[in-house]
C-alpha positions, 0 to 999 in steps of 0.5 A: 496782251490781257486787259483787266477785264479778260483776266477777270473773266478767265479767273471767274470762269475758272471758279464757275467750272470748279464750282460746277464740277466740284463733286466729280473733282472731289471724287478724284481726290478722294480716289487718288489720295485716299481722302474722306469726301467731305475733306475733298469738298472742302479742299476744292471749296478753299482752292475756288475761294482763292480763285474767286479772290484773284478774279475779283482783285483783277478788275482793280488797278492800284498804283504805288507812291515811291519815295522821291529823292526830294522831300517836297515831291512824290512819285506815283506809279498808275498801272493801266 
């Protein structure tokens, strides 16, 4: 099982790899799909943005408040 910071590191490392090799990846996309290189670079940057967002969200722990059967009580779920 992964802890939150391990998930962060994995996602962030993937982001770093994408950014370090974006020119090569964009050339592959251009060769495979016939897109202009500029559009392929944009696709890599767009995808990397989602991975960066996911890596930052992996550091956060959120809980949920669930409606309880009794109106004077709350149920709180803490994710650890």
